[in-house]
NUTIFI-676178 format. One line per field, with one value per residue: residue number from 1; residue in three letters; x, y, z of N, C-alpha, C, CB in turn. Coordinates in Angstrom, 1 decimal, padded with zeros to 4 digits, always signed. Glycine has a CB too. Layout:
N
n <- NUM_... $
res <- ALA_... $
n.xx <- X_... $
n.yy <- Y_... $
n.zz <- Z_... $
ca.xx <- X_... $
ca.yy <- Y_... $
ca.zz <- Z_... $
c.xx <- X_... $
c.yy <- Y_... $
c.zz <- Z_... $
cb.xx <- X_... $
cb.yy <- Y_... $
cb.zz <- Z_... $
//
This chain:
87
n <- 1_2_3_4_5_6_7_8_9_10_11_12_13_14_15_16_17_18_19_20_21_22_23_24_25_26_27_28_29_30_31_32_33_34_35_36_37_38_39_40_41_42_43_44_45_46_47_48_49_50_51_52_53_54_55_56_57_58_59_60_61_62_63_64_65_66_67_68_69_70_71_72_73_74_75_76_77_78_79_80_81_82_83_84_85_86_87 $
res <- MET_THR_VAL_LYS_LEU_LEU_ASP_PHE_TYR_ALA_ASP_TRP_CYS_GLY_PRO_CYS_LYS_THR_GLN_ASP_PRO_ILE_LEU_ASP_GLU_LEU_GLU_SER_ASP_TYR_ASN_GLU_VAL_ALA_PHE_GLU_LYS_ILE_ASP_VAL_ASP_SER_LYS_GLN_ASP_ILE_ALA_ASN_GLN_TYR_GLU_VAL_ARG_SER_LEU_PRO_THR_VAL_VAL_ILE_GLU_ASN_ASP_ASP_GLY_VAL_VAL_ASP_ARG_PHE_ILE_GLY_VAL_THR_GLN_ARG_GLU_ASP_ILE_GLU_THR_ALA_ILE_GLN_GLN_ALA_LEU $
n.xx <- +004.5_+002.0_+002.1_+000.8_+000.5_-001.4_-002.7_-004.1_-006.1_-007.2_-008.8_-008.8_-006.6_-003.7_-001.1_-001.2_-000.8_+001.8_+002.8_+002.3_+004.2_+006.4_+005.3_+004.6_+007.2_+008.2_+006.2_+006.9_+009.4_+009.0_+007.6_+006.5_+004.8_+001.5_+000.0_-002.4_-004.6_-006.7_-009.5_-010.6_-013.0_-014.8_-014.6_-015.3_-015.9_-013.8_-011.7_-012.5_-012.3_-009.6_-009.0_-008.3_-007.5_-006.2_-004.7_-002.1_-002.4_-000.5_-000.5_+001.1_+000.8_+001.0_+000.6_+000.4_-000.7_-001.1_+002.0_+003.3_+002.5_+002.0_+001.6_+000.9_+003.0_+005.6_+009.0_+010.7_+012.6_+011.8_+009.4_+010.3_+011.9_+009.9_+008.5_+010.4_+010.7_+008.2_+008.2 $
n.yy <- -013.3_-011.6_-008.6_-006.5_-003.3_-002.1_+000.8_+002.0_+004.7_+008.0_+011.1_+012.9_+012.2_+013.0_+011.7_+010.0_+011.7_+012.3_+009.9_+009.6_+010.8_+009.0_+006.6_+007.5_+007.8_+005.2_+003.9_+005.1_+003.8_+001.1_-000.4_-002.8_-003.4_-003.2_-000.4_+000.6_+003.0_+003.2_+004.6_+004.6_+005.6_+005.7_+003.1_+001.1_-001.6_-003.0_-002.2_-003.4_-006.1_-006.4_-006.0_-003.5_-001.1_+001.0_+004.0_+005.5_+002.4_+000.0_-002.6_-005.4_-007.6_-010.8_-013.3_-015.4_-014.4_-012.2_-010.6_-008.7_-006.2_-002.8_-000.6_+002.7_+005.6_+004.6_+003.9_+004.2_+002.3_+000.0_-000.7_-001.1_-003.3_-005.3_-005.3_-006.3_-008.8_-009.8_-009.9 $
n.zz <- -012.4_-010.6_-009.0_-006.4_-004.9_-002.4_-001.3_+001.3_+002.4_+003.5_+002.6_+004.8_+006.3_+007.8_+008.1_+005.8_+003.7_+004.1_+003.5_+000.7_-001.2_-001.0_-001.9_-004.5_-005.7_-005.5_-007.3_-009.7_-010.1_-010.1_-012.5_-012.9_-010.9_-009.7_-008.6_-006.3_-005.1_-002.4_-001.1_+002.1_+002.9_+000.8_+000.0_+001.8_+002.1_+000.8_+002.5_+004.9_+004.1_+003.9_+006.5_+007.6_+010.0_+010.8_+009.5_+007.5_+005.7_+004.1_+001.8_+000.5_-002.1_-003.9_-006.3_-004.5_-002.2_+000.5_+001.1_+002.7_+005.2_+006.1_+008.6_+009.4_+008.7_+006.5_+005.8_+002.7_+002.1_+003.5_+002.4_-000.2_+000.1_+000.8_-001.6_-003.4_-002.4_-003.0_-005.7 $
ca.xx <- +003.8_+001.3_+002.3_+000.0_+000.6_-002.6_-002.5_-005.4_-005.9_-008.4_-008.4_-008.6_-005.5_-002.4_+000.0_-001.4_-000.3_+003.3_+003.2_+002.1_+005.5_+007.2_+004.7_+004.8_+008.5_+008.2_+005.5_+007.8_+010.6_+008.6_+006.6_+006.0_+003.9_+000.3_-000.2_-003.9_-005.0_-008.1_-010.1_-011.4_-014.3_-015.7_-014.5_-015.2_-015.9_-012.4_-010.9_-012.9_-011.8_-008.2_-008.9_-007.6_-008.0_-005.4_-004.2_-002.2_-002.0_+000.0_-000.6_+001.7_+000.4_+001.3_-000.4_+000.3_-001.5_-000.4_+003.4_+003.6_+001.6_+002.7_+000.6_+001.5_+004.0_+006.7_+010.1_+010.7_+013.4_+011.1_+008.4_+011.0_+012.3_+008.8_+008.2_+011.4_+010.4_+006.9_+008.5 $
ca.yy <- -013.1_-010.3_-007.9_-005.3_-002.5_-001.4_+002.0_+002.4_+006.1_+008.8_+012.5_+013.7_+011.5_+013.7_+010.7_+009.5_+012.8_+012.2_+008.6_+009.7_+011.0_+007.8_+005.7_+008.0_+007.5_+003.7_+003.7_+005.4_+002.9_-000.3_-000.5_-004.2_-003.5_-002.4_+000.4_+000.9_+003.8_+002.7_+005.5_+003.8_+006.2_+005.2_+001.7_+000.4_-003.1_-003.5_-002.0_-004.5_-007.3_-006.5_-005.7_-002.2_-000.5_+002.4_+004.7_+004.7_+001.0_-000.5_-004.1_-005.8_-009.1_-011.3_-014.4_-016.4_-013.8_-011.0_-010.8_-007.8_-005.1_-001.8_+000.5_+004.0_+006.0_+003.6_+004.3_+003.7_+001.1_-001.1_-001.0_-001.6_-004.7_-006.2_-005.4_-007.2_-010.2_-010.2_-010.2 $
ca.zz <- -011.1_-010.4_-007.7_-006.2_-003.7_-002.1_-000.4_+002.0_+002.7_+003.5_+002.4_+006.0_+007.1_+007.6_+007.8_+004.5_+002.9_+004.3_+002.8_-000.7_-002.0_-000.9_-002.8_-005.8_-006.1_-005.8_-008.4_-010.9_-010.1_-010.2_-013.5_-012.9_-009.7_-009.8_-007.4_-006.2_-003.9_-001.9_-000.2_+003.0_+003.1_-000.2_-000.4_+003.2_+001.9_+000.5_+003.7_+005.8_+003.5_+004.3_+007.9_+007.8_+011.2_+011.0_+008.3_+006.3_+005.6_+002.7_+001.7_-000.8_-002.3_-005.2_-006.6_-003.3_-001.2_+001.2_+001.3_+003.8_+005.6_+006.9_+009.2_+009.6_+007.7_+006.4_+005.0_+001.4_+002.1_+004.1_+001.4_-001.3_+000.4_+000.6_-003.1_-004.0_-002.0_-003.7_-007.1 $
c.xx <- +003.3_+001.6_+001.6_+000.4_-000.8_-002.3_-003.8_-005.1_-007.2_-007.9_-008.1_-007.4_-004.2_-001.3_+000.0_-000.7_+001.3_+003.7_+003.2_+003.4_+006.3_+006.6_+004.7_+006.1_+008.6_+007.4_+006.2_+008.9_+010.2_+007.3_+005.8_+005.0_+002.7_+000.0_-001.7_-004.1_-006.5_-008.5_-011.0_-012.8_-015.3_-015.6_-014.3_-015.2_-014.6_-011.6_-011.2_-012.3_-010.3_-007.9_-008.1_-008.3_-007.3_-005.0_-002.9_-001.8_-001.6_+000.1_+000.1_+001.4_+000.8_+000.2_-000.6_-000.4_-000.7_+001.0_+003.8_+002.6_+002.3_+001.6_+001.4_+002.5_+005.3_+007.7_+010.2_+011.5_+012.7_+010.0_+009.1_+011.4_+011.1_+008.4_+009.1_+011.1_+009.1_+007.2_+009.1 $
c.yy <- -011.7_-009.8_-006.7_-004.7_-001.8_-000.3_+002.4_+003.8_+006.8_+010.3_+013.3_+013.2_+012.3_+012.8_+010.2_+010.5_+012.7_+010.9_+008.7_+009.9_+009.8_+006.8_+006.2_+007.6_+006.0_+003.3_+003.9_+004.4_+001.5_-000.4_-001.8_-004.4_-002.6_-001.7_+000.9_+001.8_+003.4_+003.8_+004.7_+004.3_+005.8_+003.7_+000.9_-001.1_-003.7_-003.4_-003.1_-005.9_-007.5_-006.0_-004.5_-001.5_+000.8_+002.8_+005.5_+003.2_+000.7_-002.0_-004.4_-007.3_-009.4_-012.5_-015.4_-015.7_-012.6_-011.3_-009.9_-006.8_-004.2_-000.9_+001.6_+004.4_+005.1_+004.2_+003.6_+002.3_-000.2_-001.6_-001.7_-003.0_-005.7_-006.3_-006.4_-008.6_-010.7_-010.5_-011.6 $
c.zz <- -011.0_-009.0_-007.5_-004.9_-003.5_-001.0_+000.1_+002.7_+003.0_+003.3_+003.6_+006.8_+006.8_+007.3_+006.4_+003.5_+003.0_+003.5_+001.3_-001.5_-002.0_-001.9_-004.3_-006.4_-006.5_-007.0_-009.7_-011.1_-010.4_-011.2_-013.4_-011.8_-010.0_-008.5_-007.4_-004.9_-003.6_-000.8_+000.8_+003.2_+002.1_-000.5_+000.9_+003.1_+001.7_+001.8_+004.7_+005.3_+003.9_+005.7_+008.3_+009.0_+011.4_+009.6_+008.5_+006.5_+004.3_+002.8_+000.4_-000.9_-003.8_-005.3_-005.5_-002.2_-000.6_+001.6_+002.5_+004.0_+006.4_+007.3_+009.8_+008.6_+007.7_+005.5_+003.6_+001.3_+002.6_+003.1_+000.2_-001.1_+000.3_-000.8_-003.8_-003.6_-002.7_-005.1_-007.3 $
cb.xx <- +004.7_-000.2_+003.7_-001.5_+001.8_-003.6_-001.7_-006.0_-005.1_-009.2_-009.4_-009.9_-005.4_-002.1_-000.1_-002.9_-000.8_+003.6_+002.4_+001.2_+006.3_+007.2_+003.3_+004.5_+009.5_+007.5_+004.3_+008.4_+011.4_+008.3_+007.1_+007.0_+004.6_-000.8_+000.7_-004.7_-004.9_-008.1_-011.0_-010.8_-014.2_-015.5_-013.3_-016.5_-016.9_-011.7_-011.2_-014.4_-012.0_-007.3_-008.4_-007.6_-007.9_-004.1_-005.3_-001.3_-003.1_+001.5_-002.0_+003.3_-001.4_+002.9_+000.0_+001.8_-001.8_-001.2_+004.2_+004.9_+000.3_+003.8_-000.2_+002.2_+004.4_+006.1_+011.3_+011.3_+014.6_+010.5_+007.6_+012.2_+012.8_+007.6_+008.3_+012.8_+010.2_+005.8_+009.4 $
cb.yy <- -013.5_-010.5_-007.7_-005.6_-001.5_-002.5_+003.2_+001.3_+006.9_+008.7_+013.2_+013.7_+009.9_+014.5_+009.6_+009.4_+014.2_+012.0_+007.5_+010.8_+012.1_+007.3_+005.4_+009.5_+007.8_+003.0_+004.5_+006.8_+003.0_-001.0_-000.3_-005.2_-003.0_-003.4_+001.7_-000.4_+005.4_+001.2_+006.6_+003.6_+007.7_+006.0_+001.4_+000.9_-003.4_-002.6_-000.6_-004.6_-007.3_-005.6_-007.0_-001.3_-001.5_+002.3_+005.6_+005.4_+000.0_+000.3_-004.7_-005.6_-009.3_-011.7_-015.2_-016.8_-014.9_-010.7_-010.4_-007.2_-005.7_-001.1_-000.2_+004.0_+007.5_+002.2_+004.0_+004.7_+001.3_-000.8_+000.3_-000.8_-004.8_-005.6_-004.0_-006.8_-010.3_-009.1_-009.0 $
cb.zz <- -009.9_-010.8_-007.4_-006.2_-003.9_-001.6_-001.2_+003.0_+001.7_+004.7_+001.6_+007.0_+006.7_+008.9_+008.8_+004.2_+003.3_+005.9_+003.3_-001.0_-001.6_+000.5_-002.3_-005.9_-004.9_-004.5_-008.4_-010.8_-008.8_-008.8_-014.8_-012.8_-008.5_-010.2_-007.4_-006.2_-004.3_-001.2_-000.9_+004.3_+003.2_-001.4_-001.3_+004.2_+000.7_-000.6_+004.3_+006.0_+002.1_+003.5_+008.6_+006.5_+012.5_+012.1_+007.8_+005.1_+006.1_+002.2_+001.7_-000.8_-002.2_-005.3_-007.9_-002.8_-000.1_+002.4_+000.1_+003.6_+006.4_+006.1_+010.4_+011.0_+008.0_+005.9_+005.8_+000.4_+003.0_+005.4_+001.0_-001.7_+001.8_+001.3_-003.8_-003.6_-000.4_-003.5_-007.7 $
//
């Protein structure tokens, strides 16, 4: 099963910078998950497709579709639980 974590961010977003180290840790721990950073300023079409309205937004999806969505700075444990469910 393919699992992706989509990190919607912007360079000007302070909370996004707070979220980054958490996602970096998870990326090093979950080699089987594809992590994608999506800058909403340059990829507005993708942000619209996922209905991103606030930053940061993290979307976890697998072959069945979106498994979970987090808006705002989210703790590692919550994201990790969603990743494990997606796998």
